[in-house]
N, C-alpha and C positions, 0 to 999 in steps of 0.2 A: 504493500500500500504506500509506504514512504517513497519507494523508488518510483512509483507511478506519479505521485505528487511532484517529486523533483523533476521528472521528465516533462510533466505538464507545465511546470514553471519555466523550464528551459525553453520549451517550445513557444510559450507565450512571449518570452523575451525576443526570440528569433522573429516571430510574427510582427511584433511591434517595431523591431529594427527594419524589417523589410517594408513595413507600412510607411515609415519615415522616409525611406529611400524612394518609394513610389510616389509619395506626395511631392518630393522635390522634382522627380522626373516629370510629373504632371505639369509643374510650373515651367519646365523647359519646353514642353510641347505647346503650352498655351502662350508663350512669350510672343508679344507683338511690338512693333515700333510704338513709341509713346505718342499718344494723342491727347489733346486737352481734355481734362477730366472735369470734376464737379466745380472746381474754382477757376477754371480757365487757365490763363497765363498771367497771373498778377506779377507786379514788380517784386523781385526777390533780392535780398541781401545775402550773399555767400560769405559767411563768417568763418575764417580759417585761423585758428590759434597756431602759433609756431613756437618752438623752443629747441634751440640747438640746430646743428646742420647735419643731416643724415644723408647717406649715399644717394638716395633717389629723389632728394628734395627738388632738384632742378626740374625733373620730369613731372613730379606730382603737383608741385606748385604752379608750373607753367600750364597744366591742364585747367587751371581756374579761368584762363583767359580765352579758351576756345569753345565755350559753351554755345550750343545751337539753341539759344533761348532768347526771346525778343527783348526782355527788359530785366536786366540784373546789374548789380554792382558787387564789388569784392572789397571786403575789409580784412586785412591781415592784422593780427594782434600779437605783439611780442611783449614780454614782461620787462626785459632788460635792454637798455641801450647798447650793451656790449654783446648782445647775442650774435654769434657768428653767421646766422642766416640772414641778417638784415641787408648786407650788400646784394645778396642774390635777389631778395624781394624787390629792392629798389631797381635793380637791373631789369627784372621782369615787368615791373610797372612801366618803366621807360620804353621797354621793347613793345608794349601793347597799348599805345595811346588811345586806341579805339574803344577800350574797355574802361569804364569808370572804376578806379581802384585806389585804395588808400592803405597806408601802413600806419598803425597807431601803436605807440610804445609807452609802456608804463603799466603798473599793476595796482589795482584797487584791492587792498587787503580787507575785504568786507565779508568773506566767508572762509571756511577752512579747506576749501577746494581750490588749489592753485590754478586749475584750468578755468574755472568760473571767474576767479579774480582776474585772469588774463583777458578773457573775452568781455568782461564787464564794460569796458570803454567802447568796444565795438558794438555791443548790443544796444547801448543807450545812445550811440551815434547813428545807428541805422534809421533811415527815414522810411524804409519799406515796412509794411505790416506783416510780411512773411520773411522769416529768417531761417536759413539753412546753415547749421553749424557743422562743419566738416573738418575732420582731422587732416593735418598737413601731409601725412604719409599715405593718403588715399589717392589713387590714380583715377581721375574723373574722365569718363568717356564724354564725347561731345553732347550726348543726350542725357547727361547726368541730371541736371536741373529739371529738364522736361519730364523725366521718369519720376523723380521725387515728387514734383508738383502734381502730376497726373495721378499719383497714388492716393491723394487726399480724397476720401469718400464720405458718405453720410456718417454722422456721429463720430468722426475722426477728431482726435485731439493731438495727434503726433504721427509723423511718418519717420520711419527709421530704416536702417539696413545694416547688417553686419558686413565685415570685410572678408574676402577670401584671399588666401595667400597665393602669389604667383612668383616665379623666378627664384625658387629656393636654391641655396648653395650649401653643400655639406649636409651631414647628418642632422645637426640641430636646426638648420633652415627647413629641411623636409619635415622634421618633427613639429616645428611651428605650424607649417601648413596642414599637417595632419590634425592638429587641434582646431585650427581656424576653419577648415573646410569640411571634411567628412564627419566631424563631431559637432562643433558649435554651430556652424551655418546650417547643417542638416537639421539639427534639433530646433533651432530658432525658426526656420521656415516651416517646419512641421507644425510648431505651435501656432504660427500665424495662419496656416492653412486651416487649422481647427478653430480659429477665432480667438486665440489666446496669445496674440502677439505681445512682445515686450521690446523695450528699446535697447539699442546698442550705440555707444557713444561715437562711433565713426561717422554716422550720419544722424542728425537730429533736426527735423524740419518742423518749425513751430509757427503758429499764428501768434505773433508778438502780443497783440492786445489781450488774447486769452490768458497767456502766461502772466502778463502784468496784472490782470485782474485778481490773480490768486497769489501775489507776492513777488512775481518777477524772478530774476535770476537768483535772488537770495534763497528762494525755496529750493532751487536745484543745487545750491552749494551747502546744504545742511546735512548731506549724507556723504558717505565715502566716495561715491561716484555720481556724476550728474545723470547718467542713463538710468541708474537704479532709482534716483529721486524723481526723474521724469516719469518713469513707469508708474511709480506709486501715485504721483500727482494725477496723471491722466486717468488711471483706474478709479481713483477716489472721486473724480468728477463724473464718473459714469460714461466716459468716452472711450473710444477704441484706439489702440496703437496699431497702425498698419505698416507692414513692410512693403518695400518696392517689390515688383515681381521677381527679380533676381538680385543677387548681391553685386557689389562692386569690388574691384581688385586692389590689393595692396602688395606692392613688390616687397619681398622678404629679404632676399639676398642671403648673406652669411650671418649666422647667429651662433652664440655659444650655448652649450647645454645649460649653464647657470642662468643665462638670460631667459631661456624658455621656461625653466623651472620657476624663476622669480616672477615672471609675467603671469603664468598660470596660477601661482600661489596668490598673487595680488588680486586677480579676478575672483579666486575662490573666497578670499576674505570679504570681498565686496558682496558676493552672493550670500555668504553666511549672515552678514548683518542686514542685508536688504531683503532677503527672501528666505528666512530660516527654515520654513517647512519644506520648500523645494530643495534647499541645501541638504537637508537630512536624507534625502533620497539619492544624493549624488553617487554614493558607492555603487549603485545599480547601473550607473552610466558606463558604457563600454562593454567589452566582452568578458571581463574577468569573472564577475558574479554569474552570468549565464553559463560560462564554461565550468565553473565549480559545481553548479547545479547539475549540469550534464554528467560530470564525472561521478557525482553522488548517485545519480540515477543508474549509470552503468554499473557501478560497484554493487548497488542494491539488487540489480537484476543478474549479477554474475557475468556481465559482458566485459570484453577487453576495454581497458581505459583508453587505448589508442583510438577507439571510435570517436572520442571527443575531438580528434583532429578533423574529422569529417564535419562535425558541427562548426568548428572554427572556420573551416574552409567555406562553408555556406555563408557564415557571418561576413567574412571579409570579401568574398566574391561580390556580394551586393554593394558594399562600399566602393570596391574597385570599379564596378560598373558605373556607379554614380560619378566617380571622379573622372572617368573617361568621357562620359556623355556630357558632363558639365564643362569640360575643357580645363579642369584643374590639373595641377601636376600629378601624373599618374604612371610614371615609369616604375620599374621594378623596385628601385630604391625608395620611392614614395610609398609604395604598398608595403614594403618590408618594415617600415617604421611604425605601422599601425598597431601591432601588438605591444611595442614599447610604449606608445602613447596610452594604450588602455591599462597597462601596468602602472603607469604614472598617476592615473586618475585617482585611485584610492589612496595612493601615497600622498598626493597633494592634499586630498581631503583630510587625511589625518594630520598633516603638518599645519593645516589651517588653525588648529586649536592651540598651537604653541604660543601664539600671541595675537593681539588684536591690532587692527590698523596695518599700514604698510608704508614703505618708502617709495616715493615716485619722483624722479628727477630732482633728487636732493631735498624733497619735502616729506616730512613725516606726517602722515594722515591717520587720525584715529577715528573710531566710530563715534557717531553723534546720534541723538534721538531724532526720529522722524518728526517733522513739523506738523502742527495742526493746520488745516486749511480754512482760511477766512478770506472772503472776497475783499479786495482793497476798496477803501471808501473813495 
């Protein structure tokens, strides 16, 4: 009886895994060129916080200026006048005089979130009622703004999208893509397809008057991460977070294993404080727990443990198929790191309890209570 229950649980995990893959494949089949949606094509401010100079910045920041969108401006925000990325931004602005673009420098220390403190000046300088906050390392296709704006639908309070990794180099770069793509993007888009979308900070598209009515950027700066705070705010308003039909790309390049570990640990601590009930279920993410259930069922039935390899083969075959169909990095090395990623997931979950908060770009960020919502007078 126990072996049967374990086998049933393992089968259930495999079915859920395949369902999430099929949901994303369905989005690939349904993808169409962006067309004006519910709000048409309003003026949009593209707000890009920058901090430091990364290898792909010239390419990702230049993509801000080639948007096939009728009415937008760009505001770059840097906290320090000594930031090494500033000459590049000034060069890009001069190189594209046809696009209204500004660089604002300085930091308003009004929240405990340094990213919100950085974009504060840009948010309150923006004259458009629609603001798209986009991380500096995201590579924007020409239809980026058109797709984001067209995704705003009925009862929407926020449009977001995760990033998927491209151009990895080395083991750690491929491992980073394995986390971003086949795990995190797959699950986030599955949640959106089921009407349970949540925000990811790479892209946050707001109606500025709506956010201002309930406290403005200060509300988004009272939690460990602005995307977790935005998710909480929009859900408490009874509105929906919608994702774009498909994600946008982030060049990854070469990473160190410690970088990948620390980044995943930071996000894990954010999820623990922002969504504790969901965080409690995270050890079930990935193939480790399902494989253990499969092994238990095989042992209880007196079958060879090696049959668990067939189970894992089915598990990873589905993800490999998704990686290839979606155009994500999918060579043999990209597939080979998937078991390592899944082994890291429960280890990262356990390490999350060693301390609260995290360090981000030299800033120590600790947990803070969620704010109460009150419309601004």
